[in-house]
C-alpha positions, -999 to 999 in steps of 0.1 A, spaced: 204 139 22 168 129 16 157 152 44 172 181 24 153 171 -8 120 162 8 118 191 33 86 207 46 87 234 19 86 208 -9 57 191 9 37 223 10 44 230 -27 32 194 -35 1 198 -15 -8 231 -33 -1 215 -67 -23 185 -59 -52 208 -47 -49 229 -78 -48 199 -102 -75 178 -86 -96 204 -69 -108 205 -33 -137 181 -38 -116 153 -54 -91 151 -26 -114 132 -1 -125 108 -29 -88 102 -37 -80 96 0 -110 72 4 -99 52 -27 -63 50 -13 -77 38 20 -98 11 4 -69 -1 -17 -47 -3 14 -73 -23 33 -78 -47 3 -40 -51 1 -38 -59 38 -67 -84 35 -50 -102 6 -17 -103 25 -34 -118 55 -52 -144 34 -19 -154 17 -2 -157 51 -31 -179 63 -28 -201 32 9 -204 36 5 -213 73 -22 -239 65 0 -259 42 20 -286 60 55 -291 45 57 -325 62 30 -340 40 50 -336 8 68 -366 -6 106 -363 -10 118 -364 -46 126 -399 -58 161 -405 -68 
């Protein structure tokens, strides 16, 4: 069902609309910014995984009660 909605003809129309709205010069800048945002997201994700792995759950005290 999604393949019918997001077919190749719709992608071509979307690309044309983006080029008309943003202009040819702005597309590389937009792609560069998206790539930088993706790399920052991946770096933050790796840092949070490293922090989660460095905590040792055995060091915590059990709740009193």
